[in-house]
C-alpha positions as a Markdown table, in Angstrom:
| # | Residue | x | y | z |
|---|---|---|---|---|
| 1 | Met | -25.4 | 19.2 | -17.5 |
| 2 | Val | -24.7 | 16.5 | -14.9 |
| 3 | Met | -21.1 | 15.5 | -14.3 |
| 4 | Lys | -20.6 | 11.8 | -15.1 |
| 5 | Ile | -18.2 | 9.0 | -15.6 |
| 6 | Val | -18.0 | 8.3 | -19.3 |
| 7 | Glu | -16.0 | 5.1 | -19.4 |
| 8 | Ile | -13.9 | 2.9 | -17.1 |
| 9 | Arg | -11.1 | 1.0 | -18.8 |
| 10 | Glu | -9.0 | -1.8 | -17.3 |
| 11 | Ser | -6.0 | -3.8 | -18.5 |
| 12 | Thr | -4.0 | -6.6 | -16.9 |
| 13 | Arg | -0.3 | -5.8 | -16.9 |
| 14 | Pro | 2.7 | -8.1 | -16.0 |
| 15 | Ile | 5.0 | -7.2 | -13.2 |
| 16 | Lys | 6.8 | -10.6 | -13.3 |
| 17 | Ser | 10.2 | -11.1 | -11.6 |
| 18 | Asp | 12.4 | -14.0 | -10.6 |
| 19 | Ile | 12.3 | -12.8 | -6.9 |
| 20 | Arg | 10.6 | -14.7 | -4.2 |
| 21 | Asn | 9.7 | -14.2 | -0.6 |
| 22 | Ala | 9.0 | -16.9 | 2.0 |
| 23 | Tyr | 5.6 | -17.8 | 0.5 |
| 24 | Ile | 5.4 | -16.9 | -3.2 |
| 25 | Asp | 7.5 | -16.2 | -6.2 |
| 26 | Phe | 6.6 | -13.3 | -8.6 |
| 27 | Ser | 7.4 | -15.0 | -11.9 |
| 28 | Lys | 3.8 | -14.8 | -13.1 |
| 29 | Met | 2.6 | -11.8 | -11.1 |
| 30 | Thr | 0.2 | -9.3 | -12.7 |
| 31 | Leu | -1.7 | -6.2 | -11.7 |
| 32 | Ser | -4.8 | -4.3 | -13.0 |
| 33 | Leu | -4.4 | -0.8 | -14.4 |
| 34 | Val | -7.6 | 1.3 | -14.5 |
| 35 | Ala | -8.6 | 4.6 | -16.1 |
| 36 | Val | -11.8 | 6.4 | -15.1 |
| 37 | Val | -12.7 | 8.8 | -17.9 |
| 38 | Thr | -15.0 | 11.7 | -16.9 |
| 39 | Asp | -16.9 | 14.3 | -19.0 |
| 40 | Val | -15.1 | 17.2 | -17.2 |
| 41 | Ile | -12.7 | 19.0 | -19.5 |
| 42 | Arg | -9.5 | 20.6 | -18.3 |
| 43 | Asp | -7.0 | 22.1 | -20.8 |
| 44 | Gly | -9.1 | 20.8 | -23.6 |
| 45 | Lys | -9.0 | 17.2 | -22.5 |
| 46 | Pro | -11.3 | 15.0 | -20.4 |
| 47 | Val | -10.2 | 14.5 | -16.8 |
| 48 | Val | -9.0 | 10.9 | -16.3 |
| 49 | Gly | -8.3 | 9.3 | -13.0 |
| 50 | Tyr | -5.9 | 6.3 | -12.8 |
| 51 | Gly | -5.4 | 3.4 | -10.4 |
| 52 | Phe | -3.6 | 0.1 | -10.0 |
| 53 | Asn | -3.4 | -2.6 | -7.4 |
| 54 | Ser | -0.4 | -3.3 | -5.2 |
| 55 | Asn | 2.0 | -6.2 | -5.9 |
| 56 | Gly | 1.4 | -9.6 | -4.4 |
| 57 | Arg | -2.2 | -9.8 | -5.5 |
| 58 | Tyr | -3.0 | -10.6 | -9.1 |
| 59 | Gly | -4.9 | -8.4 | -11.6 |
| 60 | Gln | -8.7 | -8.4 | -11.1 |
| 61 | Gly | -10.0 | -7.6 | -14.6 |
| 62 | Ala | -12.7 | -10.3 | -14.7 |
| 63 | Leu | -14.4 | -9.1 | -11.5 |
| 64 | Met | -14.2 | -5.5 | -12.7 |
| 65 | Arg | -15.7 | -6.3 | -16.1 |
| 66 | Glu | -18.4 | -8.6 | -14.8 |
| 67 | Arg | -19.7 | -6.7 | -11.7 |
| 68 | Phe | -18.1 | -3.4 | -10.6 |
| 69 | Ile | -17.6 | -1.4 | -13.8 |
| 70 | Pro | -21.1 | -2.1 | -15.2 |
| 71 | Arg | -22.7 | -1.1 | -11.9 |
| 72 | Ala | -20.8 | 2.3 | -11.9 |
| 73 | Leu | -21.6 | 3.0 | -15.6 |
| 74 | Glu | -25.2 | 1.9 | -15.4 |
| 75 | Ala | -26.0 | 4.1 | -12.4 |
| 76 | Lys | -27.8 | 7.4 | -13.0 |
| 77 | Pro | -25.1 | 10.0 | -13.1 |
| 78 | Asp | -26.7 | 12.3 | -10.5 |
| 79 | Thr | -26.7 | 9.4 | -8.0 |
| 80 | Leu | -22.9 | 9.5 | -8.0 |
| 81 | Leu | -22.5 | 13.2 | -7.2 |
| 82 | Asp | -22.1 | 15.0 | -3.9 |
| 83 | Asp | -24.2 | 18.0 | -2.7 |
| 84 | Arg | -22.0 | 20.3 | -4.8 |
| 85 | Gly | -22.6 | 18.3 | -8.0 |
| 86 | Val | -19.1 | 16.8 | -8.0 |
| 87 | Leu | -18.3 | 13.1 | -8.4 |
| 88 | Cys | -18.4 | 11.5 | -5.0 |
| 89 | Pro | -16.0 | 8.5 | -4.3 |
| 90 | His | -18.2 | 7.3 | -1.5 |
| 91 | Lys | -21.3 | 7.1 | -3.7 |
| 92 | Val | -19.3 | 5.4 | -6.5 |
| 93 | Trp | -18.1 | 2.9 | -3.9 |
| 94 | Glu | -21.6 | 2.2 | -2.6 |
| 95 | Thr | -22.9 | 1.7 | -6.1 |
| 96 | Met | -20.1 | -0.8 | -7.0 |
| 97 | Met | -20.8 | -2.7 | -3.8 |
| 98 | Arg | -24.6 | -3.1 | -4.3 |
| 99 | Asn | -25.8 | -6.7 | -4.2 |
| 100 | Glu | -22.6 | -7.9 | -2.6 |
| 101 | Lys | -22.9 | -9.9 | 0.7 |
| 102 | Pro | -20.9 | -8.9 | 3.8 |
| 103 | Gly | -17.7 | -10.8 | 4.3 |
| 104 | Gly | -15.7 | -12.5 | 1.6 |
| 105 | His | -13.0 | -9.9 | 1.6 |
| 106 | Gly | -10.7 | -11.4 | -0.9 |
| 107 | Glu | -10.1 | -10.6 | -4.6 |
| 108 | Arg | -13.2 | -8.4 | -4.5 |
| 109 | Ser | -11.5 | -5.9 | -2.3 |
| 110 | Val | -8.6 | -5.6 | -4.7 |
| 111 | Ala | -11.0 | -4.9 | -7.7 |
| 112 | Ile | -12.9 | -2.2 | -5.8 |
| 113 | Gly | -9.7 | -0.7 | -4.3 |
| 114 | Thr | -8.2 | -0.3 | -7.8 |
| 115 | Ile | -11.2 | 1.5 | -9.2 |
| 116 | Asp | -11.5 | 3.5 | -6.1 |
| 117 | Met | -7.9 | 4.8 | -6.5 |
| 118 | Ala | -8.8 | 6.0 | -10.0 |
| 119 | Val | -11.9 | 7.7 | -8.8 |
| 120 | Trp | -10.1 | 9.7 | -6.1 |
| 121 | Asp | -7.4 | 10.7 | -8.6 |
| 122 | Ala | -10.1 | 12.0 | -10.9 |
| 123 | Val | -11.9 | 13.9 | -8.2 |
| 124 | Ala | -8.8 | 15.6 | -7.0 |
| 125 | Lys | -8.0 | 16.6 | -10.6 |
| 126 | Ile | -11.5 | 18.0 | -11.0 |
| 127 | Glu | -10.9 | 20.0 | -7.8 |
| 128 | Glu | -7.5 | 21.0 | -9.2 |
| 129 | Lys | -5.7 | 20.1 | -6.0 |
| 130 | Pro | -3.1 | 17.5 | -4.9 |
| 131 | Leu | -5.0 | 14.6 | -3.4 |
| 132 | His | -3.0 | 15.0 | -0.2 |
| 133 | Gln | -4.2 | 18.5 | 0.2 |
| 134 | Met | -7.8 | 17.6 | -0.6 |
| 135 | Leu | -7.8 | 14.8 | 2.0 |
| 136 | Ala | -6.4 | 17.1 | 4.7 |
| 137 | Glu | -9.2 | 19.6 | 4.0 |
| 138 | Arg | -12.0 | 17.1 | 3.9 |
| 139 | Tyr | -10.9 | 14.6 | 6.5 |
| 140 | Gly | -7.8 | 15.8 | 8.3 |
| 141 | Asn | -6.7 | 19.0 | 10.1 |
| 142 | Gly | -6.9 | 21.1 | 7.0 |
| 143 | Lys | -3.2 | 21.2 | 6.4 |
| 144 | Ala | -1.2 | 18.4 | 4.7 |
| 145 | Asp | 2.4 | 17.6 | 5.5 |
| 146 | Pro | 4.0 | 16.7 | 2.2 |
| 147 | Lys | 7.1 | 15.4 | 4.0 |
| 148 | Val | 6.6 | 11.6 | 4.4 |
| 149 | Phe | 8.8 | 8.9 | 5.9 |
| 150 | Val | 9.6 | 6.0 | 3.5 |
| 151 | Tyr | 11.5 | 2.8 | 3.9 |
| 152 | Ala | 13.2 | 0.7 | 1.2 |
| 153 | Ala | 11.7 | -2.8 | 0.8 |
| 154 | Gly | 13.8 | -5.5 | -0.8 |
| 155 | Gly | 16.1 | -8.3 | 0.3 |
| 156 | Tyr | 14.1 | -10.9 | -1.6 |
| 157 | Tyr | 15.5 | -14.3 | -2.3 |
| 158 | Tyr | 16.8 | -14.6 | -5.8 |
| 159 | Pro | 18.6 | -17.3 | -7.8 |
| 160 | Gly | 22.3 | -17.0 | -7.3 |
| 161 | Lys | 22.0 | -14.1 | -4.8 |
| 162 | Asp | 24.6 | -14.5 | -2.1 |
| 163 | Leu | 25.5 | -12.4 | 0.9 |
| 164 | Asp | 27.5 | -10.0 | -1.2 |
| 165 | Gly | 24.5 | -9.5 | -3.5 |
| 166 | Leu | 22.2 | -8.8 | -0.5 |
| 167 | Lys | 24.7 | -6.4 | 1.0 |
| 168 | Ser | 25.2 | -4.6 | -2.3 |
| 169 | Glu | 21.4 | -4.2 | -2.6 |
| 170 | Met | 21.0 | -2.8 | 0.9 |
| 171 | Leu | 24.0 | -0.4 | 0.5 |
| 172 | Ser | 22.4 | 1.0 | -2.7 |
| 173 | Tyr | 19.2 | 1.9 | -0.7 |
| 174 | Leu | 21.3 | 3.5 | 2.1 |
| 175 | Asp | 23.2 | 5.5 | -0.5 |
| 176 | Arg | 19.9 | 6.8 | -2.0 |
| 177 | Gly | 18.9 | 8.3 | 1.3 |
| 178 | Tyr | 16.8 | 5.7 | 3.0 |
| 179 | Ser | 17.4 | 5.3 | 6.8 |
| 180 | Val | 15.3 | 2.1 | 7.1 |
| 181 | Val | 15.7 | -1.0 | 4.9 |
| 182 | Lys | 13.7 | -4.2 | 4.9 |
| 183 | Met | 14.6 | -7.8 | 3.9 |
| 184 | Lys | 12.8 | -11.1 | 3.6 |
| 185 | Ile | 13.1 | -14.0 | 6.1 |
| 186 | Gly | 11.5 | -17.4 | 6.3 |
| 187 | Gly | 12.6 | -18.6 | 2.9 |
| 188 | Ala | 15.8 | -20.2 | 4.3 |
| 189 | Ser | 16.7 | -21.8 | 7.6 |
| 190 | Leu | 16.8 | -19.8 | 10.8 |
| 191 | Ala | 20.6 | -20.0 | 11.0 |
| 192 | Glu | 20.9 | -18.9 | 7.4 |
| 193 | Asp | 18.5 | -16.0 | 7.9 |
| 194 | Cys | 20.4 | -14.9 | 11.0 |
| 195 | Thr | 23.6 | -14.8 | 9.0 |
| 196 | Arg | 21.9 | -12.7 | 6.3 |
| 197 | Ile | 20.5 | -10.3 | 9.0 |
| 198 | Glu | 23.9 | -9.9 | 10.7 |
| 199 | Ser | 25.5 | -9.2 | 7.4 |
| 200 | Val | 23.1 | -6.3 | 6.8 |
| 201 | Leu | 23.3 | -5.0 | 10.3 |
| 202 | Lys | 27.0 | -4.5 | 9.9 |
| 203 | Leu | 26.3 | -2.0 | 7.1 |
| 204 | Leu | 24.1 | 0.3 | 9.1 |
| 205 | Gly | 25.3 | 3.5 | 10.5 |
| 206 | Pro | 23.9 | 5.8 | 13.2 |
| 207 | Gly | 20.1 | 6.3 | 12.8 |
| 208 | Gln | 19.8 | 3.5 | 10.3 |
| 209 | Arg | 17.6 | 0.4 | 11.0 |
| 210 | Leu | 16.7 | -3.0 | 9.6 |
| 211 | Ala | 13.2 | -4.5 | 9.4 |
| 212 | Val | 12.5 | -8.1 | 8.5 |
| 213 | Asp | 9.4 | -9.7 | 6.8 |
| 214 | Ala | 8.3 | -13.4 | 7.0 |
| 215 | Asn | 5.3 | -12.9 | 4.7 |
| 216 | Gly | 3.1 | -15.0 | 7.0 |
| 217 | Arg | 5.1 | -18.2 | 6.6 |
| 218 | Phe | 5.5 | -19.4 | 10.2 |
| 219 | Asp | 3.5 | -21.6 | 12.5 |
| 220 | Leu | 3.5 | -20.5 | 16.2 |
| 221 | Lys | 6.5 | -22.7 | 17.1 |
| 222 | Thr | 8.7 | -21.3 | 14.3 |
| 223 | Ala | 7.5 | -17.7 | 14.9 |
| 224 | Ile | 8.6 | -17.9 | 18.5 |
| 225 | Ala | 11.9 | -19.5 | 17.6 |
| 226 | Tyr | 12.6 | -16.6 | 15.2 |
| 227 | Ala | 11.4 | -14.1 | 17.9 |
| 228 | Lys | 13.9 | -15.4 | 20.3 |
| 229 | Ala | 16.7 | -15.3 | 17.7 |
| 230 | Leu | 15.7 | -11.8 | 16.5 |
| 231 | Ser | 15.3 | -10.1 | 19.9 |
| 232 | Pro | 19.0 | -9.1 | 20.4 |
| 233 | Tyr | 19.1 | -7.4 | 17.0 |
| 234 | Asn | 17.0 | -4.4 | 17.9 |
| 235 | Leu | 15.1 | -4.5 | 14.6 |
| 236 | Phe | 12.8 | -1.8 | 13.3 |
| 237 | Trp | 10.1 | -4.4 | 13.2 |
| 238 | Tyr | 9.4 | -8.2 | 12.8 |
| 239 | Glu | 6.7 | -8.4 | 10.2 |
| 240 | Glu | 3.9 | -10.8 | 9.5 |
| 241 | Ala | 5.3 | -13.8 | 11.3 |
| 242 | Gly | 2.2 | -16.0 | 10.8 |
| 243 | Asp | -1.0 | -16.3 | 8.7 |
| 244 | Pro | -2.5 | -12.8 | 8.7 |
| 245 | Leu | -5.9 | -14.1 | 10.0 |
| 246 | Asp | -4.3 | -16.1 | 12.9 |
| 247 | Tyr | -4.9 | -13.4 | 15.5 |
| 248 | Thr | -4.2 | -15.9 | 18.3 |
| 249 | Leu | -0.7 | -16.6 | 16.9 |
| 250 | Gln | 0.0 | -12.9 | 16.7 |
| 251 | Ala | -1.2 | -12.3 | 20.3 |
| 252 | Glu | 0.9 | -15.1 | 21.7 |
| 253 | Leu | 3.9 | -13.9 | 19.8 |
| 254 | Ala | 3.7 | -10.6 | 21.6 |
| 255 | Asn | 4.5 | -12.6 | 24.8 |
| 256 | His | 7.8 | -13.7 | 23.3 |
| 257 | Tyr | 8.9 | -10.6 | 21.4 |
| 258 | Gln | 9.1 | -7.2 | 23.1 |
| 259 | Asn | 10.4 | -5.2 | 20.2 |
| 260 | Pro | 8.1 | -3.8 | 17.5 |
| 261 | Met | 6.1 | -6.0 | 15.2 |
| 262 | Ala | 4.1 | -5.2 | 12.1 |
| 263 | Thr | 1.3 | -6.8 | 10.2 |
| 264 | Gly | -1.9 | -6.0 | 8.3 |
| 265 | Glu | -1.1 | -5.8 | 4.6 |
| 266 | Asn | -3.2 | -8.9 | 4.0 |
| 267 | Leu | -6.3 | -7.7 | 5.8 |
| 268 | Phe | -8.7 | -6.3 | 3.3 |
| 269 | Ser | -11.6 | -4.7 | 5.3 |
| 270 | Met | -12.2 | -2.5 | 8.3 |
| 271 | Gln | -13.8 | -5.5 | 10.0 |
| 272 | Asp | -10.7 | -7.7 | 9.6 |
| 273 | Ala | -8.5 | -4.8 | 10.8 |
| 274 | Arg | -10.8 | -4.4 | 13.8 |
| 275 | Asn | -10.4 | -8.0 | 14.6 |
| 276 | Leu | -6.7 | -7.6 | 14.6 |
| 277 | Ile | -6.9 | -4.7 | 17.0 |
| 278 | Arg | -9.4 | -6.6 | 19.2 |
| 279 | His | -7.7 | -10.0 | 19.3 |
| 280 | Gly | -4.2 | -9.8 | 17.8 |
| 281 | Gly | -2.3 | -8.5 | 20.8 |
| 282 | Met | -1.0 | -5.5 | 18.9 |
| 283 | Arg | 0.6 | -2.9 | 21.1 |
| 284 | Lys | -0.3 | 0.7 | 20.3 |
| 285 | Asp | 2.9 | 2.1 | 21.8 |
| 286 | Arg | 5.3 | 0.2 | 19.5 |
| 287 | Asp | 3.7 | -2.0 | 16.8 |
| 288 | Trp | 2.9 | -1.0 | 13.2 |
| 289 | Leu | -0.1 | -1.5 | 11.0 |
| 290 | Gln | 0.3 | -2.0 | 7.3 |
| 291 | Phe | -3.2 | -1.9 | 5.8 |
| 292 | Asp | -3.0 | -1.1 | 2.1 |
| 293 | Cys | -5.9 | 0.8 | 0.6 |
| 294 | Ala | -5.3 | -0.5 | -2.9 |
| 295 | Leu | -5.9 | -4.1 | -1.7 |
| 296 | Ser | -8.6 | -3.3 | 0.9 |
| 297 | Tyr | -11.6 | -1.6 | -0.9 |
| 298 | Gly | -9.8 | 1.7 | -1.4 |
| 299 | Leu | -9.6 | 4.9 | 0.5 |
| 300 | Val | -13.4 | 4.9 | 1.2 |
| 301 | Glu | -12.8 | 1.8 | 3.4 |
| 302 | Tyr | -9.5 | 3.1 | 4.7 |
| 303 | Leu | -11.2 | 6.1 | 6.1 |
| 304 | Arg | -13.5 | 3.7 | 8.1 |
| 305 | Thr | -10.4 | 1.8 | 9.2 |
| 306 | Leu | -8.8 | 5.0 | 10.5 |
| 307 | Glu | -11.9 | 6.0 | 12.4 |
| 308 | Met | -12.0 | 2.5 | 13.9 |
| 309 | Leu | -8.4 | 2.8 | 15.0 |
| 310 | Lys | -9.2 | 6.2 | 16.6 |
| 311 | Glu | -12.1 | 4.6 | 18.6 |
| 312 | Tyr | -9.6 | 2.0 | 20.0 |
| 313 | Gly | -7.1 | 4.6 | 20.9 |
| 314 | Trp | -4.6 | 4.0 | 18.1 |
| 315 | Ser | -2.9 | 6.9 | 16.4 |
| 316 | Ala | -2.8 | 7.1 | 12.6 |
| 317 | Thr | 0.9 | 7.6 | 12.9 |
| 318 | Arg | 1.2 | 3.8 | 13.7 |
| 319 | Cys | 0.1 | 3.1 | 10.1 |
| 320 | Ile | 2.8 | 2.6 | 7.5 |
| 321 | Pro | 1.0 | 1.1 | 4.5 |
| 322 | His | 2.2 | -1.8 | 2.3 |
| 323 | Gly | 2.5 | -1.4 | -1.4 |
| 324 | Gly | 4.9 | 1.4 | -2.3 |
| 325 | His | 2.5 | 3.4 | -4.4 |
| 326 | Gln | 1.7 | 7.1 | -4.6 |
| 327 | Met | -1.8 | 6.7 | -3.4 |
| 328 | Ser | -0.7 | 5.7 | 0.1 |
| 329 | Leu | 1.9 | 8.5 | 0.0 |
| 330 | Ala | -1.0 | 11.0 | -0.6 |
| 331 | Ile | -2.9 | 9.5 | 2.3 |
| 332 | Ala | 0.1 | 9.6 | 4.5 |
| 333 | Ala | 0.7 | 13.3 | 3.7 |
| 334 | Gly | -3.0 | 14.3 | 3.9 |
| 335 | Leu | -4.1 | 12.3 | 7.0 |
| 336 | Gly | -0.9 | 12.0 | 9.1 |
| 337 | Leu | 0.1 | 8.4 | 8.7 |
| 338 | Gly | 3.5 | 7.2 | 9.9 |
| 339 | Gly | 5.0 | 6.8 | 6.5 |
| 340 | Asn | 4.9 | 4.5 | 3.5 |
| 341 | Glu | 6.7 | 1.5 | 2.0 |
| 342 | Ser | 8.9 | 2.0 | -1.1 |
| 343 | Tyr | 10.3 | -0.4 | -3.7 |
| 344 | Pro | 13.3 | 1.5 | -5.1 |
| 345 | Asp | 14.1 | -1.1 | -7.9 |
| 346 | Leu | 11.1 | -3.5 | -8.0 |
| 347 | Phe | 7.7 | -3.6 | -9.6 |
| 348 | Gln | 8.4 | -0.7 | -11.9 |
| 349 | Pro | 7.0 | 1.5 | -13.3 |
| 350 | Tyr | 4.2 | 1.3 | -10.8 |
| 351 | Gly | 6.1 | 2.0 | -7.6 |
| 352 | Gly | 8.2 | 4.9 | -6.6 |
| 353 | Phe | 7.8 | 8.7 | -6.7 |
| 354 | Pro | 7.4 | 11.5 | -9.2 |
| 355 | Asp | 10.5 | 12.2 | -11.2 |
| 356 | Gly | 13.0 | 14.3 | -9.4 |
| 357 | Val | 11.8 | 13.4 | -5.9 |
| 358 | Lys | 14.7 | 12.2 | -3.9 |
| 359 | Val | 14.8 | 10.4 | -0.5 |
| 360 | Gln | 16.6 | 12.6 | 2.1 |
| 361 | Asn | 17.4 | 11.1 | 5.5 |
| 362 | Gly | 14.5 | 8.6 | 5.1 |
| 363 | Tyr | 11.9 | 11.2 | 3.9 |
| 364 | Val | 10.5 | 12.3 | 0.6 |
| 365 | Thr | 8.6 | 15.6 | 0.0 |
| 366 | Leu | 5.7 | 15.3 | -2.3 |
| 367 | Pro | 5.4 | 17.9 | -5.1 |
| 368 | Ser | 2.3 | 20.0 | -5.7 |
| 369 | Leu | 0.9 | 17.9 | -8.5 |
| 370 | Val | -2.9 | 17.7 | -8.9 |
| 371 | Gly | -4.5 | 14.4 | -8.2 |
| 372 | Ile | -2.3 | 11.5 | -6.9 |
| 373 | Gly | 0.6 | 12.9 | -9.0 |
| 374 | Phe | 1.0 | 10.0 | -11.5 |
| 375 | Glu | 1.6 | 12.5 | -14.3 |
| 376 | Gly | 4.9 | 13.4 | -12.6 |
| 377 | Lys | 6.4 | 9.9 | -13.2 |
| 378 | Ala | 7.1 | 9.7 | -16.9 |
| 379 | Asp | 7.4 | 5.9 | -17.3 |
| 380 | Leu | 4.3 | 5.3 | -15.3 |
| 381 | Tyr | 2.2 | 8.0 | -17.0 |
| 382 | Ala | 3.2 | 6.5 | -20.4 |
| 383 | Glu | 1.5 | 3.3 | -19.4 |
| 384 | Met | -1.5 | 5.1 | -18.1 |
| 385 | Ser | -2.0 | 7.6 | -20.9 |
| 386 | Ala | -1.8 | 4.7 | -23.4 |
| 387 | Leu | -4.8 | 3.1 | -21.7 |
| 388 | Ser | -6.9 | 6.2 | -21.7 |
| 389 | Arg | -5.9 | 7.5 | -25.2 |
């Protein structure tokens, strides 16, 4: 009997919130939740892999239903298997991308990335291994490091939120064990943002740092003005100052800001990531790369991106993905990334860690749960199991 995918289910779910960054508000934000059901039986039940896309990009159900799910389900089952007869994420990916032209890396990359996450979850469950261990064995040095650096992302603009509210939020992250916290900039004046930054910096103790994120809001003149104002603060990083595809702006900004910068969360292919490395002036000794597999065609493409980075002399440790989800945590633990974003209070139940996992001195240690580990987070698994039931 040939192993096969029996069904792929998707559902659009709300993750709405009144928060906003410098560019968008999240009042109507959605995501796609996906279940890949296989005919493999474990403990009397079919093995099901789950996936969802990161916040900031809307659910992609229409693209999945019209193109990508039918291609995967209509393929001959044996064409989706590896040499051992096990479901192969790379072949599933190639099948979903048939008849797609190069380029156009927009919403398509989110649809594919979401399904890809679910496929990897299923495959690791079939192998009866944590995904981070399976990745280390297949693509890494053979040994995963389940201890992963995480930082707390927040500091959004919110109606009625004053400096006291911002400080209270950041203190709550520090009290929960985070050593690096991040806040939004660019949604207020430069003077007001500097006041907000200085209020948070006063809270930080030894070894604690602040990162700031402009969400691509600035033109070059404004980005440089912020760079000059931010330089004395010794920030963990200055993130996504300008449009993510404006590599000239990013390269010029490096001439005006010597401290670490970060970008990449809105680049959705290996080719776009390569253009950033070629033309964006990013510095491999200090800057950070935030490519998010859930938004950029999934882990299959992320592996290509990591190989490209290696060719250009970049270490995987300079990658700290956007998104705050357990898939990137597994990749970080299995392939030696520099860490992962975390949303302690936002976009629940999709962000965060398995129940009982605590942040200690800025790190979490992943438990030995098979697959990505979604089953270890009760509120999230309730949503997922309802979809596949």
